[in-house]
MIPAKOL-446651 format. One record per atom (N, C-alpha, C): residue in three letters; y, x, z. Coordinates in steps of 0.001 Angstrom, whole numbers, plus 500000, padded with zeros to 6 digits. Each point is the difference from the previous one (the first is absolute). Example, Ala and Ser with C-alpha at 12.3 -4.5 7.8 and 13.67 -1.06 7.14 Angstrom:
ala494310513190507800/ala501190499110500000/ala501200500900500000/ser501050499650499280/ser501190500820500060/ser501090499230500730/
END
This chain:
met294829107857532366/met499041499547498994/met500460500455498622/asp499162500722499312/asp500259500422498632/asp499167499109499086/ser500672499196499179/ser499318499014499169/ser500409500170498555/leu499008500253499117/leu500249500137498577/leu498822499403499239/asn500298498964499179/asn498979499351499170/asn498781499561500817/phe500278499301501074/phe498955499420500864/phe499170501047500735/lys500441501208500037/lys499355501026500809/lys500901500245501205/his499654499373501132/his500820500066501207/his499385501023500958/ile500802500968500421/ile499526501031500922/ile500974500088501170/leu499483499794501190/leu500801500083501218/leu499973501433500534/his501157500528500321/his500127501346500562/his500622499909501393/trp499627500895500876/trp500606500074501332/trp499996501450500481/gln500752500227501026/gln500077501340500605/gln499361499970501383/gln499494501136500371/gln499365500106501309/gln501051499911501101/gly499695499226501014/gly500923499870501117/gly500019501243500892/arg500947500037500912/arg500118501133500909/arg498846499991500996/ile499287501109500058/ile498869500124500923/ile500408500952501124/glu500153499445501190/glu500399500848501134/glu498818500819500493/asn498860499363500126/asn498800500689500462/asn498839499607499096/ser499206500954499641/ser498824499705499183/ser499023499170500798/thr499335499100499308/thr498982499188500649/thr498785500871500256/thr499480499963501238/thr498845500834500351/thr498807499126500297/val498844500502499661/val498740499301500233/val499085500948500761/gln499403499504501091/gln499073500789500789/gln498609499859499415/ser499391501111499607/ser498648499981499462/ser499269501227500508/asn498950499758500803/asn499196501092500567/asn500886500999500736/asn500870499439500863/asn500905500804500823/asn500928500875499155/thr500210499567498697/thr500889500745499113/thr501124499088499549/thr501202500492500077/thr501155499226499576/thr500267500265498516/val499950498931499184/val500175500117498551/val501254499248499596/ser500873500635499224/ser501200499353499493/ser499636499148498783/glu500473498767499954/glu499660499065498932/glu501271499559499265/arg499983500085498688/arg501108499522499195/arg499826498498499785/pro501069499234500013/pro499881498558499852/pro499699499607498554/thr499375498841499852/thr499831499361498699/thr500900498764499958/tyr500008499329498836/tyr500942498896499824/tyr499272498759499490/arg500559498861500386/arg499476498706499577/arg501152499207499382/val499734499426498795/val501015499237499269/val499474498593499753/glu500832499007500288/glu499637498600499803/glu501152499271499305/ser499677498879499345/ser501021499198499328/ser499704498520500205/ile501051499178499862/ile499875498557500123/ile501036499353499085/ser499619498880499387/ser500923499292499117/ser501079499309500825/ser501232500106499555/ser501098499350500718/ser499984498493499818/tyr499257499507499011/tyr499947498565499731/tyr498795499339500676/lys498821500608499877/lys498800499378500568/lys499871500224501504/lys500331501194500475/lys499885500319501423/lys498573499786500512/asp499032500409499205/asp498604499793500390/asp499580500980501096/lys499742501193499601/lys499600501040500943/lys500304501352499387/trp500035500981500858/trp500262501356499527/trp498768500529499273/val500239500562498815/val498918500516499163/val500046501515500022/pro498911500662500415/pro499999501466500009/pro500066500550498576/gln500814501013499809/gln500128500656498704/gln499475501434500042/cys500339500720501037/cys499489501356500194/cys499645500150501478/glu498825500564500281/glu499540500158501378/glu499563501447500221/arg500412500537501130/arg499617501338500424/arg500269501034498895/thr501135499876499347/thr500372500983498993/thr500881501073500613/ser499822501224499574/ser500821501105500488/ser501162500312499066/phe500057499278498875/phe501090500214499056/phe501243499236500441/met501116500363499405/met501264499351500319/met500380498958498949/asn498988499407499361/asn500267498960499009/asn498805499069499900/cys500248498826499439/cys498954498997499835/cys500291499233498712/ser498976499842499173/ser500173499363498690/ser499703498509500089/phe500832499201499281/phe499829498549499933/phe499865499553498544/ile499297500733499189/ile499888499703498579/ile499305498650499807/asp500639499108499187/asp499459498672499671/asp499696499175501237/thr500740500204501074/thr499782499226501223/thr500998498862500131/phe501234500214499606/phe501068499033500216/phe500262499179498742/ala500359498742500219/ala500471499154498906/ala501454500361499688/trp500365499861498726/trp501330500439499577/trp501091499176500649/phe499888498676499959/phe501031499133500566/phe499589499577501414/ser499998500945500903/ser499657499716501385/ser500708501019500892/ser499803499873501320/ser500628500898500960/ser498988500307501104/tyr500057501217500526/tyr499006500449500965/tyr500666500789501123/thr499317500002501135/thr500352500863501125/thr498885501017500170/ile500366501269500111/ile499028501080500109/ile500273500758501298/arg498944500375500676/arg500167500755501243/arg499015501159500035/val500389501064500732/val499182501198500122/val500124500532501424/arg498921500570500509/arg500019500622501327/arg499065501201500010/ala500249500914500939/ala499145501170500198/ala498945499666501044/glu498816500571499829/glu498891499735500910/glu499301501309500344/ala499521500059501230/ala499140501086500450/ala499011499399500988/thr499147500779500483/thr498977499476500902/thr500641499388501237/gly499946498677500077/gly500555499296501153/gly501503499932500034/his500688500428498966/his501459499988499980/his500498499382498688/phe501092499254500104/phe500598499360498828/phe501522500091500125/ser500625500175498875/ser501465499954499987/ser500442498551499785/asp501290499768500077/asp500515498677499665/asp499929499784498487/trp499928498710499617/trp500039499656498567/trp501418500187499461/ile500095500541498810/ile501275500104499295/ile499909499109498757/asn500905499043499877/asn499931498996498934/asn501038500254498910/thr499662499519498805/thr500945499968498881/thr499647498807499117/thr500951499511499260/thr499765498874499090/thr500082500502498557/phe499274499283499147/phe499927500416498602/phe499782498785499115/ala500830499854498958/ala499866498951498986/ala499911500678498636/pro498866499931499313/pro499854500729498734/pro501062499655498969/tyr500356498708499882/tyr500949499626498959/tyr501424500452500321/ile500261500393501252/ile501313500508500389/ile499986501514500141/asn499022500518500728/asn499943501425500289/asn499171500800499003/gly499135499330499238/gly499159500713499047/gly500758500362498729/arg499541501040499350/arg500593500446498745/arg498988499838498868/leu500523499697498806/leu499161499830498814/leu500491500921498895/gly499048500589499306/gly500375500838498864/gly499590501453500183/pro500495500840499129/pro500819499661498827/pro499151499366498907/pro500568499116499180/pro499217499344498953/pro499624500956498883/his498903499674499344/his499559500766498829/his500681499411498766/ile500561500861499148/ile500788499561498852/ile499262500357498713/ile499867499000499111/ile499435500197498660/ile501064499569498989/leu500353500919499093/leu501044499742499015/leu499401499919498602/gly500619499170499171/gly499615499874498597/gly501193499495499213/gly499771499712498728/gly501071499456499195/gly500192500749498708/trp501000499603499232/trp500302500587498714/trp501490499815499719/gly500510500832499104/gly501401499869499638/gly500896500189501207/ile500887499033500211/ile500944500049501118/ile499609499025501102/ser498734499622500055/ser499490499117501056/ser498952500743500818/met499936499694501292/met499061500639500912/met499364498931500887/ser498667499929500011/ser499272499086500884/ser499589500746501264/val500153499341501141/val499728500616501301/val498995499130500751/ser498924500615500487/ser498999499324500831/ser499926500720501338/leu500059499221501095/leu499995500566501347/leu498796499479500762/ser499409500841500820/ser498862499603500824/ser499954500870501248/leu499374499458501048/leu499835500734501250/leu498574500519500107/pro499771501022500813/pro498648500556500107/pro499008499073500668/gln500494498994500743/gln499107499073500661/gln499923498692499226/ile499119499080500472/ile499825498711499332/ile501249499161500198/lys500478499433498906/lys501257499251500040/lys499906498786500924/asp498803499317500029/asp499879498772500778/asp500222500242501491/ser499884501237500452/ser500226500281501412/ser501467499841500379/tyr500879500205499062/tyr501420499958500283/tyr500648498677499623/gly499381499256499083/gly500674498842499442/gly500867500432498829/lys500937499164499611/lys500874500310498884/lys501092500953500449/leu500127501108499263/leu500971501023500356/leu501051500121498910/glu501167500438500403/glu501078500296499070/glu500326501487500077/tyr500321500561498844/tyr500279501429499908/tyr501456500210499567/met500500501167500333/met501278500449499475/met499701501105498992/leu500468499805498776/leu499758500941498912/leu501289500746499680/lys499895501298499835/lys501155500849499700/lys499668500896498824/trp500872500012498993/trp499804500877498856/trp501307500721499662/cys499859501268499611/cys501161500847499764/cys499772500829498748/gln501072500337499342/gln499923501004498944/gln499847501359500667/ala499004500740499561/ala499682501236500722/ala499328500980499064/ser499784501181500504/ser499212500982499268/ser498537499585500039/leu499197500652499198/leu498612499584499846/leu499210500079501303/asn500332500939500876/asn499284500144501270/asn500711499327501167/cys500975499141499707/cys500693499199501021/cys500743500866501026/thr500476501143499594/thr500723500846500960/thr501478499629500075/gln500585499634498880/gln501413499620499973/gln500121498582499466/met500634499125500781/met500088498589499640/met501450499544500017/glu500308499072499108/glu501341499436499924/glu499924498607499386/gln501094499246500129/gln500095498642499478/gln498791499165500429/cys499815499887501300/cys498848499268500546/cys500304498511500093/glu498947499200499852/glu500077498553500149/glu498839499535500862/glu500176498850500673/glu498969499441500868/glu499817498531499689/arg498779499529500255/arg499683498593499787/arg498868499586500923/gln500113498812500590/gln498901499431500776/gln499015499353499043/thr498717500263500208/thr498998499520499058/thr498688499726500716/ser499071499393499281/ser498647499776500515/ser499102501136499515/glu498739499714499763/glu499063501073499658/glu500226500573498609/ser500569499229499084/ser500193500493498641/ser501328499497499457/thr500611500808499161/thr501266499646499380/thr500180500867498760/thr501011499639499196/thr500319500748498781/thr501484500325499990/leu500307501245499732/leu501386500450499881/leu500339500118498523/asn500997499233499565/asn500382499973498594/asn501350500682499792/asn500289500258498737/asn501293500556499584/asn500331501314500704/leu498984500847500130/leu500244501335500533/leu500605500888498905/arg500421501137500392/arg500589500935499048/arg498894500709499232/ala500138500049498673/ala498963500603499158/ala499962501512500177/asn498775500550499833/asn499787501456500068/asn500577500597501290/thr499662499358501110/thr500534500418501295/thr498871500094501017/asp500086500986500889/asp499038500147501094/asp500469499174501189/tyr499060499234500580/tyr500282499187501176/tyr499057500402501130/cys500424499690501211/cys499180500204501193/cys499945498681500753/val498792499520500323/val499805498685500609/val499401500172501396/met500583499295500971/met499516500007501384/met499936498562500513/ala499224499777501060/ala499879498650500548/ala499584500080501462/trp500280498915500740/trp499566499878501381/trp499928498521500354/val499185499704501016/val499865498629500483/val501249499647500810/ile500540498810499738/ile501190499579500727/ile499643499786501471/gly500704500655500869/gly499760499931501432/gly500583501232500670/ser499862500043501307/ser500574501112500761/ser499070501202500002/asn500571501173499700/asn499313501284500109/asn498811500153499060/asn499889499181498951/asn498896500172499062/asn500253501216499123/pro498993500839499800/pro500204501236499238/pro500224499721498513/ile500777500826499366/ile500285499895498576/ile499019500871499226/ser499630499555498828/ser499035500742499196/ser500656501218499355/asp499181500922499563/asp500505501132499224/asp500456499514498624/gly500942500705499435/gly500508499621498689/gly498963500186498905/val499921499013499116/val499077500056498857/val500837500099498724/pro499808501033499186/pro500836500173498799/pro499567499075498865/phe500949499651499148/phe499733499183498816/phe501044500352498941/his499559500100498752/his500899500366498892/his500045498857499000/thr501185499512499695/thr500164498952499001/thr500065500623498609/ser499612499205499011/ser500028500466498610/ser501109499287499239/thr500033500230498701/thr501036499390499169/thr499795498499499928/ala501082499257500088/ala499915498547499939/ala499556499555498615/leu499170498954499942/leu499523499465498735/leu501094499198499317/pro500115500076498656/pro500963499148499291/pro499690498525500209/gln501019499158499878/gln499815498577500258/gln499093499323498988/trp499903500557498777/trp499185499338498978/trp498516500308500150/val499622500921500890/val498599500379500123/val499168498861500600/val500519499365501029/val499231498949500671/val499719498823499075/pro501008499428499288/pro499669498912499067/pro499020500429498913/leu500123501237499524/leu499082500477498971/leu498566500047500524/val499822500460501218/val498657500059500587/val499427498595500144/val500826499034500410/val499518498628500143/val499573499432498659/ile500801500210498944/ile499673499465498678/ile498723500628499454/val499888501319500112/val498795500685499508/val498760499530500761/ser500128499818501295/ser498861499528500788/ser499576498599499564/ala500989499126499708/ala499661498649499551/ala499298500018498654/ile500466500862499063/ile499363500090498685/ile498563500510500126/ile499810501010500821/ile498647500549500185/ile499079498944500616/ser500497499267500987/ser499178498965500643/ser499618498912499005/phe500955499539499160/phe499700498961499020/phe498997500505498967/thr500153501258499554/thr499064500561499025/thr498583500075500552/leu499878500441501227/leu498678500077500622/leu499381498614500147/phe500805499012500379/phe499482498639500144/phe499531499456498653/ala500803500201498928/ala499613499515498679/ala498736500697499508/ala499889501298500237/ala498806500734499582/ala498753499493500722/cys500121499745501297/cys498849499479500760/cys499592498626499491/trp500985499141499709/trp499680498658499502/trp499316500070498649/leu500494500870499098/leu499410500124498670/leu498575500524500083/val499756501001500825/val498649500532500151/val499060498931500544/gly500457499234500998/gly499161498937500545/gly499702498918498988/his500984499619499186/his499807498955498996/his499019500445498928/leu500164501217499482/leu499079500502498984/leu498592500173500551/ser499896500430501227/ser498663500153500601/ser499304498657500123/phe500741498952500377/phe499400498667500124/phe499514499477498650/arg500810500168498963/arg499604499533498672/arg498793500773499494/thr499961501287500261/thr498849500804499559/thr498721499576500710/leu500086499737501292/leu498802499587500744/leu499476498648499526/arg500862499096499544/arg499556498695499516/arg499136500138498757/tyr500298500969499150/tyr499217500185498779/tyr498780500875500218/ile500066500879501004/ile498829500844500281/ile498908499221500711/phe500373499084500876/phe499034499221500780/phe500177498519499672/pro499386499487498879/pro500104498574499660/pro499129499163500926/pro500103498648499970/pro499153499125500825/pro498530500149499638/asp499153499572500887/asp498550500159499816/asp499398499025498983/his500676498880499695/his499428498971499116/his500957499698498869/pro500101500847498974/pro500881499696498873/pro499414498883499125/leu500795499411499113/leu499538498969499079/leu498991500585499012/pro499057499190499542/pro499077500474498944/pro500763500307498722/asn499368500764499148/asn500650500391498754/asn500331498800499134/thr499160498933500076/thr500232498813499163/thr501233499240500412/leu500493500220501297/leu501178499291500474/leu501234500870500032/ser499820501285499737/ser501146500892500117/ser501077499683498976/gly499595499443498813/gly500992499672498991/gly500786498756500296/leu499551499194501004/leu500699498761500320/leu501260500225500816/thr500149501187500570/thr501183500290500821/thr501056500607499120/ser501113499345499907/ser501078500465499142/ser500869501043500686/gln500015499989501323/gln500817500950500730/gln499120501104500559/lys500499501217499932/lys499243501164500440/lys499759499961501498/gly498740500186500365/gly499694500096501419/gly499500498702500600/lys500057498803499249/lys499538498761500620/lys498494500003500209/glu499292500750499119/glu498550500015500158/glu499579500663501302/thr500860500788500603/thr499653500645501260/thr500438499187501200/ile500844498986499756/ile500486499191501112/ile499221498693500116/cys499816499306498840/cys499250498741500002/cys498749500229499195/ser498864500084500614/ser498744500310499311/ser498874499217500630/ala498977499821499245/ala498799499300500479/ala498817500430499161/gly498832499902500565/gly498800500316499239/gly499729498970498895/trp499260500378498960/trp499755499125498843/trp499164498803500392/asn499085500191500942/asn499081498926500365/asn500477499157501171/glu501236500236500519/glu500484499201501114/glu500394498619499521/pro499857498951500829/pro500397498636499607/pro501466499953499635/val500342499096499084/val501362499889499523/val500947499628501111/ser499545499152500933/ser500877499572501094/ser500432501170500851/leu499090500977500224/leu500353501160500818/leu500998500873499273/val499803500167498687/val500932500809499228/val501373499362500002/gln500035498646499809/gln501287499310499954/gln500705500067501346/glu499207499827501084/glu500612500063501337/glu500536501387500289/his499267501013499615/his500448501368500230/his501271500307499229/cys500062499570498759/cys501168500291499180/cys501196499181500405/asn499788498727500368/asn501128499181500443/asn500609500575501274/his499146500550500850/his500498500586501239/his500916501176499720/asn499741500768498949/asn500814501149499663/asn501078499680498981/gly500145498742499602/gly501106499621499138/gly499739500155498521/tyr498762500161499578/tyr499696500195498589/tyr499264498767499467/lys500702498889499854/lys499402498746499541/lys499557500100498543/ser500767500747499200/ser499645500114498573/ser498656500690499837/leu499726501018500824/leu498722500696499924/leu498876499081500417/ala500207499195501054/ala498968499055500454/ala499694498974498922/ser501047499515499305/ser499797499023498926/ser499207500606498863/ser500264501259499672/ser499274500667498913/ser498544500164500363/val499743500392501268/val498605500158500428/val499271498671499942/thr500640498881500369/thr499378498681499976/thr499640499612498575/asn500921500175499054/asn499724499659498613/asn498882500834499435/leu499948501269500355/leu498952500880499492/leu498631499540500498/asn499904499685501254/asn498722499539500556/asn499588498660499393/thr500940499111499731/thr499681498680499387/thr499443500187498605/asn500608500871499218/asn499511500278498638/asn498616500606500035/ser499755500850500993/ser498675500630500087/ser498932498956500289/arg500309499040500869/arg499002498948500336/arg499728499093498788/ser501072499694499242/ser499810499154498820/ser499104500700498977/ala500165501301499867/ala499170500742499078/ala498555500001500479/
END
């Protein structure tokens, strides 16, 4: 069984044929080549044999996406011809033991003397569960032909390598931890000059100043816009001109107002509700003087 990234292919060799199988047809003897039948059964469920390949003349049979990763199976194959069958030949297969995964795809990034590494497999990760990788990086030429001073680390899908040598070419390789898993091709990466220690605090301070300035500018624009809209769109019922002089504070005529002909009680109630008792008292006295006249 050749198994790589959930693509399982069973291979076999043709058995020794002492005499060709012959079939009589219209008084003519015809030599017939055998075909093959492949079946599988789960070692845990033991339900029934499931046909995988029938009457195939090839020496292989594909089991793509047929087996569960954490399971075990028994597979059998036999040769068939008209009215003749060979014995079954069995083999066992466990994907998580006998299957191979990889090589992983490597994506590199970073700046200065740091390198970020992202690893992924060509198939869906959920099929395998959580995997661990072995990461290897070496100082090398740009095309990864000559490598030296290599280091290794066990990692998950992503990691960061810090404190690398500045202005140096590296070669990065990885493989899934397990038996016989293929290793990826080397991926080159070049580090740049390390940043001075004062650069990071300076960037943080400048970013904070810019953020505060933008916030203050937004607040000021919003405040001025609100004040401008209050004067552009006054209330629908301002005080009459005869009462505008009774308000000592600017803007009260737009907050506490009433029509000239409204009853005094309504004006007083409206003004008391808004906290302008002095204005209500003035309106009451004015109306009383008018009635006396």
